[in-house]
N, C-alpha and C positions, 0 to 999 in steps of 0.2 A: 332310397333314397333322400336325400339330406332336404326337408321342404323350405328350408330359407334359397333363398336365392341365391347365386359365387356371382363372383363374375361372369365365369361362360355365360352360364342361364338370362344375365342383365343384356350383354354383348350379344345376346342371340337378338332378343325379347325386341329392343334396340334398332338392329337391324331391319326385321320383319318390319318394324312398330312406323320407322323412315319409310320403307316402301311403301308400304297400305295409301299411310296419310299424303304421301308425292300421287299415288294412285289415283287414288281417291280427290284429290284436289282437282286433276284432270277433266277428271268422268264428270265430276258436278260445274265444274266450269262447262265442260262443251254442254251440257243435257240444259246449262242452263242459256248458249246462249243460241241451241235448239233453238230454244222457248222464247227467246227472246225476241228474234227472228219472225215466228208464226204468234204470235203478240204487236205486231209492227200490225197484221191484220188490220187488228179492233182499229189502231191510232187513225180519229178523225168521229169517230161515231160520238155521237152526244161530245164530250166536254169530254174527254176517257183522247190524252194529250200525250206524247213521246214521256213525255221525265214520266205520268205514270205510269206505262210499260212499265221505266226502267226501276219506276218502285214497289212495282206487283212484281218482278221478279226476284226482290232481292228478299219480296218477305214471301215467295215461296223457294228461299233454297233449304232451307231445315227442312223442308221433306221432300225436294228431290237428293241433299249428302241422306236425308234415311232409306230414301228406294236402290241408293245404289249403292249405300257401307257393303253388300253381301257382295257383290260384284267386283269392287272397290278391293274387299277383306283377299279376296282367292286370286286372284289377279297381284296383287300386293306381296302374300306370300308367297307362291311362288317364284316371285320376282327377290322376293333377299334369301331366299331361299336356292335363288339360282347361282345366284352374287355369292351368295358363303361356297357353296357345290361350285362354285365354276374355278372358286380360289384358291381349293383345295381346307380347305378351314373346318370344313365341316369332319371329311378326314381325317387331320387335325385332334380336332373331338374327338372323335368316335378313338379313336386312337392314346386317349391320357384316359379314357375308362368312361364317355358318357356317354350313357344310351341313348336307343334312339329314346324310348320314353321320356326320357329328360328332354332329351328335346324337345320332344313334341310338345309336354307341358309351359317348354320355354319362347314355343312363336303361339300357344295358344295365348295364356296369361297374358299381352298386349291389346288381343282381338278380342279375349272377354271382358276387360275393360273401356275397349271403345266400343262392345255391342252393350252393354249397359248404360250407356252414353246416350246410345240413339235407341233405347228404348224408353229411357227418362224422357226424352225428346222427342220420340211420337207417341207419348201422350202430353203433352205439354206445348213445350212451343210449338212443335209440331205444326197439328189440327190449331193453335191458335194464331199462326199465323198466314196460315193457307184463308183462316176464314176472313182474317184482316185484312190477305187481299186480293180474295172474292169479293168481298163488303164494295172496298173502295172500286173498283173497276164494276160491280155493278152501278154504284152513287155515281162513278162518271158519266159513264152510257146512258141511263134509263133517265134524264133532266126530269127530277123530283116523284118519276111515276112510280117504278119500286124502286125503293134504294134496301140494297138488304148491308148493316155498319156489324157493327162491333158484339151489339148488342141484339143483332139475330136479325130480323126481316122486317123491316119498315116500310108504308106505302102507302101513298095517303091520295084523298080525295077532294078534291073542294078546300074543306071546315075541317074532317076528320082524320088521324091521320092511328094509324093501324100498326101496328104492333104486335111478331109473334116470335116466337122463343125456338118452332119447333113445324117444320110440315114433313108432309107427305105425296106420293101420287098412290090414287086404287086406281086402281083392275077390276071390275068383276061381267064377269062375260065380255059386250060393250063398252059396257058403263063404265065411263071415266069421272075418274072427281078428285076433288085438289082440299086436301084435310091442312089445317092450322092450328097446331096445339097451344094452351097456354098465353094466348091473345088480350092482349089490350086495347079499348079501341078509343082516343081522344077525342073530345066535339069539341070546337070552339066558337064562340061570337066573332060576329061581323069586325067589335071591336077590340079582340085577340083572347075576351075572354076565358077563361076556360065553363065550360057549360061540364058537361059531366064526361066521368069518368067508368066505361061498361071492361070488367076482370070476365073474360069468356075462356070455358071452358078450352072448345072446340069448336071453328067456322068450317062447316063446309061448303063447296062453290056449287050448286047449281044452275037446270035453269033457271031462271029470273032472279036469281042473288043466290044469296047463303044466308044459311042455316046452322043458326050459332047456340050451342049449347050450355045449358047453366050461366045464365048472361049474369053478374051480382056488380047492377049496375049507380052509379052517385051520381047525385045529381048538385052542383055551385047554385044556390040563390044569392040574391042576397045579402039577407041575411040568418037564412037557415044550410043548410044542408043534410037533402033525402036520399037511402036507398031502396033500391025495389029490387028486387031475384027475382028469376022467372029460371022453367025445365027448356024453351024453347023460342028462340023469335028471329023472324027471317029479315036481312037485312036486302033491302033492295038497290044494289053498289054494280055503278056497271066497274068496279075494279075487272083489269086485263086478269083474269083467272091464267090466263097463256104465259102471262109477263112475271106471274109471282112463282106460278113452276118453277119457269126458267130459272129463277133466283131460288127457291126452295134447289133445285136442286144442284147449283151451286154452293149453295152454306153446310147442305144437312150429307153430301157427299155422302155414301159408307164410307170410301176406302181412305177417305180425311177425316175421322170420325176417332175418339180418344176408346178406349175399350170399353172405360166404362158405361160410355153416351152409342153403345153398338147394342152393350146386353141390352141397357134401361131398351132401345129398337128391338130387340128379337123376343124381350119379354112382350110389348106393345102388341107385336101381328101376331106371336101365337095366342095373345087373348083374344085377341078377335078373326082369328084364323084368317091370317091373312100370310102372306108367301114369306118369309124370313130368309132365304137361304143369300142371298144379296147380303143381311147383316154377318146371317152366318158365316159365311168364306171368308168375310176381314176380321172379326172378333176373333175365329180359330186361327190367321195368317195373323195376327198378334204377335197369339201364345206361341208359334209353332218359329218365330223372328228369327230366336236366339240359336234354335236350335240349327233353324239351315245358315247360318253361319261357322256356326262349330263344324259340322256335316263334311262345309264345302271346304273347308280349309284341314281339314284332319286329313280329307281321301286325295289333297292337294301333297302332304309329306311326303312320302313313297316316293313321289320321283325326287324328290331330292335327296336321293339315296341310288339313283342308275341318271337315269331320264338326264336331269337336270345336270351334270357331270359336266356335259361337252352340248355345245351349242348355246347360242350369243344368247340379249335379251330378248329377240325379235322372236324365239324360240321357244322362252320363256310363256313371253306373251303371247301366245298364240296357244299355248297348254291353258291359259288358265282363263281366255275368254272362253277356248268351247268347255270346256267346266262350268264356267260358270251358265255360258248358255245354254247347255246341254242338262243341266239341272232346271233350268225354270225352266225349258221346255215340258221336260218331264212328270213336275208336280200343278205345270199351268193343263197339264192334259189328264193327270190324274183330278184336281178341283175341280175339272167341266165334266170329267164323268158323274164327281160325284153331287155337282148341280141338277144331272141329268138324269141317274137310276138312284137319287135322294139317297142315299149312305155316307150317313157321318163323316164329315168334314175333317173332323179326325185324325182321319186314317186315310185320310187323302192327302191330308202336309204328311205324317207321319211314313207316310213307304217308300217313298224316292229321300227321304232321310235316312232310314234304316236301310235301303237298297245301296246308299253307296256308303257309308259306314262299315255296311258287307265289307264288300269288296275293296276296300280299302285294309278293313284288318287282313285280309290275305295275302294282299299285294306288301302287306308293311310286314306279316309273316316269309313271306318267299325275296322283297330284302334284308335280306340278316348284315351285308356285308355294314 
């Protein structure tokens, strides 16, 4: 098999890429419209208005595109291959000596490039845009009580401003509490002058206020600057922990984090004997994302040599939806079982892909035509 693409490889790849992109656009568009309808329910809360909802949805498009791509890839690939099969172009390509393996490579090549683009987006643009969207929404709805902006979580009580870069909720028995990490406290005088800055390793909300750990405070006086350092300090603040927790959930949701942040979250929870299953689930989901796309599309290819030769676009669309939905349900069940029975999430993500590719392999061998 010649490693360099020839004109027939480019033709097959171009056809598949066009149908995948069209399908992707339609699916993402429908998802955005559906999300926008839901978003209108929040319009009017605080200062959250119609144009804020539109802006929020625009920011979420990279994340939605990442989520929809596997479904778009398998449906689009089936639509493209079905188009070639129905017009007997696949038969003509086979007649001139083009092997099924070569056709599979021609189909996989554009999908691999698009998958690589989505993996990059899922680690950069997607999380940043989603955090920006959540920050905009929280800031508009909070009326400056708890504000989630691009630099983390912001909150205000009187002349004191709090900024936290990370945060999570904990539960131990019936005891639940909110913990914020990498915290800054900015205290201002009545005339607007900055009086002090406190750098806090962690802030835990307990009954009666906040417990601050590893506090390094810098005081700015008229003619001097002084510093203090204490291991623990109690802060009698009336900040609404429930509102802060809601904002923290919006900003630091594991499903919208990068792999690096998820890995840090896993390490932190393991060091402190906390449940890290949700972070592990999404972390390994990121790693197996390319394999899922490849398995879905390779499993669809054998149908191009038989089932898709007859029937219209509706039949191809139906088969594609069955593949995508069936694979999603199967993987969801395996991942849920991994969470319940505490076995490795890597096995849960790998088994559906291996099963699908095994079935595809046997179908591929049977359809020798």
